[in-house]
C-alpha positions in Angstrom: 23.9 -20.1 -76.9 21.3 -17.4 -77.4 20.6 -16.1 -80.9 22.3 -12.8 -81.7 19.8 -9.9 -81.9 19.7 -7.6 -84.9 21.2 -4.2 -84.0 20.3 -1.0 -86.0 23.1 0.9 -87.6 25.0 3.5 -85.5 23.8 6.9 -86.8 27.3 8.3 -86.2 28.9 5.7 -88.5 26.5 6.6 -91.2 28.0 10.1 -90.9 31.6 8.8 -91.2 32.2 9.1 -87.5 33.9 6.4 -85.5 31.9 6.6 -82.2 34.8 5.0 -80.2 37.4 7.5 -81.4 35.8 10.9 -82.0 36.0 12.2 -78.5 38.8 12.8 -76.1 37.8 12.1 -72.5 35.2 14.6 -71.6 34.5 15.7 -75.2 31.4 17.6 -76.3 29.2 16.8 -79.2 26.1 18.8 -80.4 23.2 18.2 -82.8 21.6 21.4 -83.8 18.6 22.5 -85.9 15.5 24.6 -85.8 12.6 23.6 -83.5 10.8 20.5 -84.5 13.3 19.1 -87.0 14.4 16.0 -85.1 17.1 16.8 -82.5 15.5 14.8 -79.7 15.1 11.8 -82.0 18.7 11.9 -83.0 19.8 12.1 -79.4 17.6 9.2 -78.5 19.2 7.2 -81.3 22.6 7.9 -79.8 21.3 6.7 -76.4 19.9 3.5 -77.9 23.1 2.8 -79.8 25.1 3.0 -76.6 22.6 0.8 -74.7 22.5 -1.9 -77.5 26.3 -1.9 -77.3 26.2 -2.6 -73.5 27.1 1.0 -72.6 25.2 3.1 -70.1 23.4 6.3 -71.2 22.4 9.1 -68.9 19.7 11.1 -70.6 19.0 14.5 -69.1 15.9 16.4 -70.1 15.4 20.1 -69.3 12.0 20.2 -71.2 10.2 16.9 -70.9 9.1 14.7 -68.0 10.6 11.2 -67.5 7.5 9.4 -68.9 7.7 11.4 -72.2 11.4 10.7 -72.6 10.7 7.0 -72.0 8.0 7.1 -74.7 10.6 8.6 -77.1 12.9 5.7 -76.5 10.1 3.1 -77.0 9.0 4.8 -80.2 12.4 5.1 -81.7 13.3 1.6 -80.7 10.2 0.1 -82.2 10.8 2.0 -85.5 14.4 1.0 -85.6 13.8 -2.7 -84.9 10.9 -2.9 -87.3 13.4 -2.5 -90.1 15.0 -5.8 -89.1 12.1 -7.9 -87.7 8.4 -8.0 -88.2 7.7 -6.6 -84.7 9.8 -4.9 -82.1 11.4 -7.2 -79.5 9.9 -6.0 -76.2 12.1 -8.4 -74.2 15.2 -6.8 -75.7 14.0 -3.3 -74.9 13.3 -4.3 -71.3 16.8 -5.7 -71.1 18.6 -2.6 -72.4 16.5 -0.2 -70.3 18.7 -1.1 -67.3 21.5 0.6 -69.2 19.7 4.0 -69.3 18.9 6.5 -66.6 16.7 9.5 -67.1 17.0 12.7 -65.1 15.0 15.9 -65.4 15.9 19.3 -64.2 14.3 22.8 -64.3 16.4 24.7 -66.8 17.1 27.5 -64.3 18.4 25.0 -61.7 20.6 23.0 -64.0 24.4 23.1 -63.7 27.6 21.1 -63.5 27.7 21.0 -59.7 24.1 19.9 -59.3 24.5 17.2 -61.9 27.8 16.0 -60.4 26.0 15.6 -57.0 23.2 13.5 -58.6 25.7 11.3 -60.5 27.7 10.8 -57.3 24.6 9.7 -55.4 23.8 7.1 -58.0 27.4 5.8 -58.1 27.7 5.7 -54.3 24.6 3.5 -54.2 25.9 1.3 -57.1 22.8 2.2 -59.1 24.3 3.8 -62.2 27.5 5.2 -63.7 27.2 6.6 -67.2 29.4 5.9 -70.3 27.8 8.8 -72.2 25.7 11.8 -71.1 22.9 13.2 -73.3 21.5 16.6 -72.5 18.3 17.7 -74.3 16.6 21.1 -74.1 19.4 23.3 -72.8 19.2 26.9 -74.0 22.3 28.3 -75.6 20.8 31.8 -75.9 22.7 34.3 -73.7 25.9 33.7 -71.9 26.4 29.9 -71.2 30.1 30.0 -70.6 30.0 29.3 -66.9 27.4 26.5 -67.4 29.4 24.8 -70.1 32.6 25.2 -68.1 31.1 23.3 -65.2 29.8 20.6 -67.5 33.2 20.3 -69.1 34.8 19.8 -65.7 32.3 17.1 -64.9 32.7 15.4 -68.3 36.5 15.2 -67.8 36.1 14.0 -64.3 33.8 11.2 -65.4 35.8 10.6 -68.6 32.6 10.5 -70.7 31.4 12.3 -73.8 28.5 14.7 -73.5 26.0 15.3 -76.3 23.7 18.3 -76.4 20.8 19.4 -78.5 20.9 23.0 -79.6 18.1 25.0 -81.2 19.2 27.4 -83.9 17.2 30.3 -85.4 16.1 31.2 -88.9 18.3 33.8 -90.5 17.0 37.3 -90.4 18.8 38.1 -93.7 17.7 35.1 -95.7 14.4 33.5 -94.7 15.2 30.3 -96.7 18.3 29.4 -94.8 19.0 28.4 -91.3 21.5 30.6 -89.4 24.2 28.8 -87.5 23.6 31.0 -84.5 24.2 30.2 -81.7 26.4 27.2 -82.9 28.7 29.5 -84.9 29.5 31.5 -81.7 30.3 28.4 -79.7 31.7 26.0 -82.2 35.2 25.9 -80.6 33.7 24.2 -77.5 32.5 21.2 -79.5 34.5 18.2 -80.8 31.7 17.0 -83.0 28.8 18.9 -84.5 25.9 17.5 -86.5 23.3 19.7 -88.3 19.8 18.7 -89.2 18.1 20.9 -91.8 14.9 20.5 -93.8 14.9 20.8 -97.6 11.8 20.2 -99.6 10.2 17.1 -98.0 13.5 15.8 -96.7 15.5 16.3 -93.5 19.2 16.3 -94.2 21.9 15.3 -91.7 25.3 16.8 -92.1 28.5 16.5 -90.0 30.0 20.0 -89.7 32.8 19.2 -87.3 34.5 16.0 -86.2 35.9 12.9 -87.9 33.1 12.8 -90.4 33.2 16.4 -91.5 35.2 15.6 -94.7 33.2 12.5 -95.5 30.8 12.7 -98.5 27.7 11.0 -97.2 24.1 11.4 -98.2 22.3 10.9 -94.9 18.7 11.8 -94.2 16.4 11.7 -91.3 13.2 9.9 -92.3 10.3 12.2 -91.3 7.9 9.3 -90.9 10.1 7.3 -88.4 12.5 10.0 -87.4 15.3 7.5 -88.0 18.7 8.2 -89.6 19.0 6.5 -92.9 21.7 6.6 -95.6 24.7 4.8 -97.1 28.1 4.9 -95.6 30.6 6.4 -98.0 34.3 6.8 -97.7 36.0 10.2 -97.4 36.9 11.9 -100.6 
């Protein structure tokens, strides 16, 4: 019998979210923040959590090449595993890589129909069929209704949750606070929403929508490792 490997905590459970129950088939989740706060790192942690739990993650990047996305996974994995063992287990990473597929698109060419075609090709060749889809770098400025509608149809067809990163903008009225735009204008489309926001030297992680929205949790994103850390607390 092989020795059971240590598995980092699920970032969603630290936020009071049960990752198995928070989505209906084809549900949408979003992590939003200003530029450079940690959205991609959070998304990669969701992908790694799925992979470590023997689920398949399709990571779609509209901003970075495949090699850079792969480096994100290696870095986050190494930081996560170093909390449990003296050095990251490269063999384990190589094993779980087969549970991840990276796609890149030009932002102007991305859409539900094109993604559906790419997924169908992979499935027809018995190469890959996702359990979760992660979309990084999509712009939510302007009218994205048609784009999101197409992605929703695909998510329901595949019966998988889809996570997005969303860049928000500093409030014009109050320079100290982050505005919720464009999330506030699109919140009804998402089942789960997680906000990252800097305060002093910390990056706070807050669930604004979903099963953990009423849970009082003090959760931070470590700026050194870009990992979620915090204590699981029960709902008040």
